[in-house]
C-alpha positions as CSV (number, residue, x, y, z in Angstrom):
1,X,4.7,-15.8,10.5
2,X,5.5,-14.8,14.1
3,X,7.9,-12.0,13.2
4,X,7.1,-8.3,13.0
5,X,5.5,-6.9,9.9
6,X,6.4,-3.6,8.2
7,X,3.9,-2.1,5.8
8,X,4.5,1.0,3.7
9,X,2.1,2.5,1.2
10,X,3.6,4.8,-1.4
11,X,2.3,7.0,-4.2
12,X,3.6,5.3,-7.3
13,X,5.8,2.2,-8.1
14,X,9.0,4.2,-8.2
15,X,8.7,5.2,-4.6
16,X,7.6,1.7,-3.7
17,X,10.7,0.1,-5.3
18,X,13.0,2.7,-3.6
19,X,11.3,1.9,-0.2
20,X,11.7,-1.9,-0.8
21,X,15.3,-1.6,-1.8
22,X,16.1,0.7,1.1
23,X,14.4,-1.5,3.6
24,X,16.3,-4.7,2.7
25,X,19.6,-2.8,2.6
26,X,19.0,-1.0,6.0
27,X,18.3,-4.1,8.1
28,X,17.9,-7.8,8.2
29,X,14.4,-8.0,6.8
30,X,12.7,-10.3,4.3
31,X,10.7,-8.6,1.5
32,X,7.3,-10.3,1.3
33,X,6.3,-8.5,-1.9
34,X,4.2,-5.6,-3.1
35,X,0.6,-5.0,-4.2
36,X,-0.8,-2.4,-6.5
37,X,-3.9,-1.0,-5.0
38,X,-7.0,-0.1,-7.0
39,X,-6.8,3.4,-8.3
40,X,-4.7,6.5,-7.3
41,X,-1.4,4.7,-8.1
42,X,-0.8,3.5,-4.5
43,X,1.6,0.6,-4.0
44,X,1.9,-1.3,-0.7
45,X,5.2,-3.0,0.2
46,X,5.4,-5.6,3.0
47,X,8.5,-7.0,4.8
48,X,9.2,-9.0,7.9
49,X,11.9,-9.6,10.5
50,X,12.5,-9.0,14.2
51,X,11.0,-5.9,15.7
52,X,14.2,-3.9,15.8
53,X,15.1,-4.8,12.2
54,X,11.6,-3.9,10.9
55,X,11.6,-0.7,12.8
56,X,15.0,0.3,11.3
57,X,14.0,-0.8,7.8
58,X,10.6,1.0,8.0
59,X,12.3,4.3,9.2
60,X,14.8,4.1,6.3
61,X,12.2,3.2,3.7
62,X,9.9,6.0,4.7
63,X,12.7,8.5,4.5
64,X,13.9,7.3,1.1
65,X,10.4,7.0,-0.5
66,X,9.5,10.4,0.8
67,X,12.4,11.9,-1.1
68,X,11.2,10.3,-4.4
69,X,7.5,11.0,-4.5
70,X,5.8,10.4,-1.3
71,X,4.5,8.0,1.4
72,X,0.8,7.7,2.0
73,X,1.0,5.5,5.1
74,X,3.2,3.2,7.0
75,X,2.9,0.9,10.0
76,X,4.6,-1.7,12.1
77,X,2.8,-4.7,13.6
78,X,5.1,-6.3,16.2
79,X,3.4,-9.7,16.2
80,X,0.7,-10.2,13.5
81,X,-2.0,-12.6,14.3
82,X,-1.7,-16.0,12.5
83,X,-4.9,-15.3,10.6
84,X,-3.1,-12.7,8.6
85,X,-0.7,-15.2,7.2
86,X,-3.0,-16.2,4.3
87,X,-3.1,-12.6,3.2
88,X,0.5,-11.7,3.7
89,X,2.3,-14.7,2.3
90,X,0.6,-14.6,-1.1
91,X,2.5,-13.8,-4.2
92,X,2.5,-10.3,-5.6
93,X,-1.0,-9.3,-6.8
94,X,-1.7,-6.6,-9.3
95,X,-5.1,-5.0,-8.7
96,X,-7.2,-4.4,-11.8
97,X,-9.8,-1.6,-12.1
């Protein structure tokens, strides 16, 4: 993957789904999936695209998810190192306590 990466961590699945839906509607990005983190009900959503699209999608997703329950963290990586591919391109994983 040589495109930008957008990451948003929300409090709860509902906010994560709202963030994911908003992101793909706001800009030309590809949803990579989500991951339930261990404990505290955090969910991480990942998407990719060109830097401008990911920036727009991330801004819209943060705003929408904040209105639902909350955003814990978010970040844009303009050009992720190729070593991250093996972690980012895996299917959805549900963490188990």
